[in-house]
C-alpha positions as CSV (number, residue, x, y, z in Angstrom):
1,M,8.4,-24.7,30.6
2,A,6.2,-25.9,27.7
3,V,5.6,-22.2,26.9
4,L,9.2,-21.3,27.0
5,E,10.0,-24.6,24.6
6,W,7.3,-23.7,22.2
7,I,8.8,-19.8,21.9
8,S,12.0,-21.6,21.2
9,N,10.9,-23.9,18.8
10,L,9.0,-20.9,17.2
11,L,12.2,-18.5,17.0
12,R,14.5,-21.4,15.4
13,K,11.7,-22.2,13.1
14,K,12.8,-22.3,9.4
15,P,11.9,-19.5,7.0
16,H,10.0,-20.7,3.9
17,T,11.7,-19.3,1.2
18,K,15.3,-18.2,0.5
19,E,14.5,-14.6,0.4
20,E,12.6,-15.0,4.1
21,M,15.8,-16.4,5.0
22,Q,18.0,-13.4,3.7
23,E,15.9,-11.3,5.1
24,R,15.7,-12.6,8.5
25,V,19.5,-12.9,8.7
26,F,20.3,-9.1,7.6
27,L,18.1,-8.1,10.3
28,E,19.8,-9.8,12.9
29,G,23.0,-7.4,12.9
30,P,25.9,-7.0,11.2
31,H,27.5,-9.6,8.8
32,S,30.2,-9.9,6.5
33,R,31.0,-6.9,3.9
34,L,30.4,-9.5,1.0
35,R,27.3,-10.5,2.3
36,E,25.5,-7.3,3.1
37,L,27.0,-5.9,-0.4
38,W,25.2,-8.9,-2.0
39,F,21.9,-8.3,0.0
40,L,22.1,-4.6,-1.2
41,I,22.7,-5.8,-4.8
42,R,19.3,-7.8,-4.8
43,V,17.7,-4.7,-3.0
44,F,18.6,-2.7,-6.0
45,W,17.3,-4.9,-8.4
46,G,14.2,-5.3,-6.7
47,F,14.0,-1.3,-6.8
48,L,14.9,-1.3,-10.7
49,Y,12.5,-3.9,-11.2
50,G,9.7,-2.0,-9.8
51,F,10.7,1.3,-11.3
52,R,10.7,-0.3,-14.6
53,K,7.3,-2.0,-14.2
54,L,5.4,1.2,-13.1
55,H,6.9,3.9,-15.1
56,F,4.4,3.6,-18.1
57,V,1.2,2.7,-16.0
58,G,-0.2,6.4,-15.2
59,P,-1.6,8.0,-12.8
60,L,-2.8,5.9,-9.7
61,V,-4.6,5.9,-6.6
62,T,-3.6,3.2,-3.6
63,V,-6.1,1.2,-2.0
64,F,-4.9,-0.4,1.4
65,G,-7.2,-3.0,3.4
66,S,-7.1,-6.4,4.9
67,A,-6.2,-9.7,2.9
68,R,-8.7,-11.5,5.3
69,T,-11.8,-9.7,4.2
70,K,-14.2,-12.2,2.4
71,E,-16.3,-11.6,-0.6
72,D,-19.7,-11.5,1.0
73,H,-18.6,-8.8,3.4
74,P,-19.9,-5.1,3.2
75,Y,-16.4,-4.1,3.1
76,Y,-15.3,-6.1,0.2
77,Q,-18.3,-4.8,-1.8
78,D,-17.4,-1.1,-0.6
79,A,-13.7,-1.5,-1.9
80,R,-15.0,-2.9,-5.2
81,K,-17.0,0.1,-5.6
82,V,-13.8,2.7,-4.9
83,G,-11.9,0.9,-7.6
84,N,-14.8,1.2,-9.9
85,E,-15.1,5.0,-9.1
86,L,-11.3,5.7,-9.2
87,V,-11.2,4.1,-12.7
88,K,-14.3,6.5,-13.7
89,M,-12.4,9.6,-12.5
90,G,-9.2,8.6,-14.5
91,F,-7.1,6.9,-12.1
92,G,-5.5,3.4,-12.2
93,V,-6.0,1.3,-8.8
94,M,-2.7,-0.1,-7.2
95,T,-3.1,-2.6,-4.3
96,G,-0.8,-5.0,-2.5
97,G,-2.2,-7.4,-4.9
98,G,-3.8,-10.0,-2.6
99,P,-6.9,-11.3,-1.6
100,G,-9.3,-9.4,0.8
101,I,-9.8,-5.6,0.6
102,M,-6.8,-5.6,-2.1
103,E,-8.9,-8.0,-4.6
104,A,-12.1,-6.0,-4.4
105,A,-10.4,-2.9,-5.5
106,N,-8.4,-4.6,-8.2
107,R,-11.6,-6.3,-8.9
108,G,-13.7,-2.9,-9.6
109,A,-10.9,-1.3,-11.4
110,N,-10.6,-4.5,-13.8
111,E,-14.6,-4.1,-14.2
112,A,-14.7,-1.0,-15.0
113,G,-11.7,-1.2,-17.4
114,G,-9.4,0.7,-15.9
115,T,-5.6,-0.2,-15.0
116,S,-5.5,-2.7,-12.0
117,I,-2.0,-2.7,-10.5
118,G,-0.7,-5.3,-7.6
119,C,2.9,-5.1,-5.8
120,N,2.5,-8.2,-4.5
121,I,4.9,-9.7,-1.3
122,V,6.2,-13.1,-1.3
123,L,4.8,-14.3,1.9
124,P,4.3,-18.2,3.2
125,F,0.8,-17.2,4.3
126,E,-2.2,-14.9,3.5
127,Q,-0.6,-13.2,0.4
128,E,-1.3,-14.6,-3.0
129,P,-2.2,-12.6,-6.2
130,N,-5.8,-12.0,-7.1
131,P,-6.8,-12.7,-10.3
132,Y,-8.0,-9.2,-11.2
133,L,-4.4,-7.6,-12.2
134,D,-3.2,-6.4,-15.2
135,V,0.4,-6.0,-13.9
136,M,1.6,-8.0,-11.0
137,I,4.7,-7.2,-9.4
138,N,6.4,-9.6,-6.9
139,F,8.5,-7.9,-4.2
140,N,10.6,-10.0,-1.8
141,Y,11.1,-7.3,0.8
142,F,8.6,-5.5,2.5
143,F,10.4,-2.0,2.5
144,V,10.9,-2.2,-1.6
145,R,6.9,-2.6,-2.0
146,K,6.1,0.1,0.4
147,V,8.1,2.4,-1.9
148,M,6.1,1.4,-5.0
149,L,2.8,1.7,-3.2
150,L,3.7,5.2,-2.6
151,K,5.8,6.5,-5.4
152,Y,3.3,6.4,-8.1
153,S,0.2,7.3,-6.6
154,Y,-2.0,10.6,-5.9
155,A,-4.1,9.8,-3.2
156,F,-4.4,6.9,-0.6
157,V,-7.6,5.2,0.3
158,V,-7.2,3.4,3.5
159,M,-10.1,0.6,3.8
160,P,-10.7,-2.0,7.3
161,G,-7.4,-3.7,7.7
162,G,-5.0,-5.0,10.4
163,A,-1.5,-4.5,11.6
164,G,0.0,-3.9,7.8
165,T,-3.1,-1.6,6.9
166,M,-2.1,0.5,10.0
167,D,1.4,0.2,9.1
168,E,0.7,1.5,5.5
169,L,-1.4,4.4,7.0
170,F,0.8,5.7,9.3
171,E,3.6,5.7,7.1
172,V,1.8,7.8,4.5
173,I,0.7,10.2,7.3
174,T,4.3,10.5,8.8
175,L,5.8,11.2,5.3
176,I,3.1,13.9,4.7
177,Q,3.6,15.4,8.1
178,T,7.5,15.6,7.8
179,K,7.0,17.2,4.2
180,K,8.9,14.1,2.5
181,I,5.7,13.8,0.3
182,F,3.2,16.1,-1.2
183,N,0.1,16.7,0.9
184,F,-1.9,13.9,-1.2
185,P,-5.3,13.1,-0.1
186,V,-5.7,10.4,2.6
187,I,-9.2,9.0,3.0
188,L,-10.2,6.4,5.5
189,I,-13.6,4.5,4.8
190,G,-15.1,3.2,7.5
191,K,-16.3,5.4,10.5
192,D,-17.3,2.8,12.9
193,Y,-14.1,0.3,12.3
194,F,-12.0,3.8,12.8
195,F,-13.7,5.3,15.8
196,E,-11.5,3.9,18.4
197,L,-8.3,5.0,16.2
198,M,-9.8,8.6,16.0
199,D,-10.0,8.7,19.7
200,F,-6.5,7.8,20.2
201,L,-5.2,10.4,17.5
202,E,-7.0,12.8,19.9
203,L,-5.6,11.7,22.8
204,M,-2.4,12.2,21.5
205,V,-3.3,15.7,20.6
206,K,-4.4,15.9,24.1
207,E,-1.0,14.7,25.2
208,G,1.0,16.7,23.0
209,T,2.8,14.1,21.2
210,I,0.9,15.1,17.5
211,S,-0.4,18.6,16.3
212,P,-4.0,19.3,16.1
213,E,-3.4,20.3,12.6
214,D,-2.4,16.4,12.1
215,L,-5.5,15.6,12.3
216,D,-6.1,17.3,8.8
217,L,-4.0,15.3,7.3
218,F,-6.7,12.6,6.3
219,F,-10.5,12.5,5.9
220,V,-12.7,10.0,7.4
221,T,-16.1,9.1,5.7
222,D,-18.8,6.1,5.3
223,S,-19.3,7.6,2.0
224,I,-17.8,6.6,-1.2
225,E,-19.3,9.6,-3.2
226,E,-17.7,11.8,-0.7
227,A,-14.3,10.1,-0.6
228,M,-14.1,10.7,-4.7
229,E,-15.4,14.3,-3.9
230,Y,-12.6,14.5,-1.4
231,I,-9.7,13.2,-3.6
232,K,-10.8,15.4,-6.6
233,H,-11.3,18.5,-4.4
234,K,-7.7,18.1,-2.7
235,I,-6.1,17.0,-6.0
236,V,-7.6,19.3,-9.0
237,D,-9.3,22.3,-7.0
238,E,-7.0,23.0,-4.1
239,Y,-3.3,21.9,-5.4
240,G,-3.9,22.2,-8.9
241,V,-2.2,18.8,-9.4
242,M,-2.8,17.2,-12.7
243,P,-2.2,13.7,-13.8
244,K,1.4,13.8,-15.5
245,K,2.1,12.3,-19.4
246,V,2.6,9.0,-19.1
247,P,6.3,8.1,-20.5
248,Q,6.7,5.9,-23.3
249,P,8.9,3.0,-23.2
250,S,12.0,3.3,-25.2
251,T,13.7,0.8,-27.6
252,I,16.9,1.9,-26.8
253,L,16.4,1.2,-23.3
254,L,15.1,-2.3,-24.1
255,E,11.6,-1.3,-22.4
256,K,9.7,-2.3,-25.5
């Protein structure tokens, strides 16, 4: 009985922010036309805000990973080096803008003198913007933020992480698999960490729920040098993808 009461209290727990309340209410089912129109307007402004902020930042690579990784952990140091090496290749670095792996990648980019972008999500825990950002954008809704993390990137580096990182990884793979986005390189760094995930994907191939060629949609390595070479090969050598010219802000559109 105590467990049921605890679950009941948890479900009735008030959200921490106005936006969290709006999102939770929206996802509970149909509401009045006016309320849902107002929600759509807020979502539209979230997209517009993100588009305007990221339109002029240049070519980026997105790095995904855990918000809980501490500075003294080897994964943190690897992510920091990843950010540094990406800048040397001519890319800016974009992350979810929080602590842990995200902070490390932004830090590496910042220390190398490159562009460091954070698409932060407003949460009641875990997610505070890290101090190594040149551009920090706060989003109220996960789905808006996820679009921004994908739209401006030429490659995706996935470091060890939790449920959010797995969500982002499989989102990217699904979009590539279904031809919704270009076959940009996806690199998983940490063979030991992702070992059981690879076993599970092999099982999916065996059961016929994914195709054998789907395993070619990503590259797993422990070497940051191999990861950088893979990005270069896939983006420039194999597909001939070159960074686009960065648009210039318009005075007429009040972008300066």
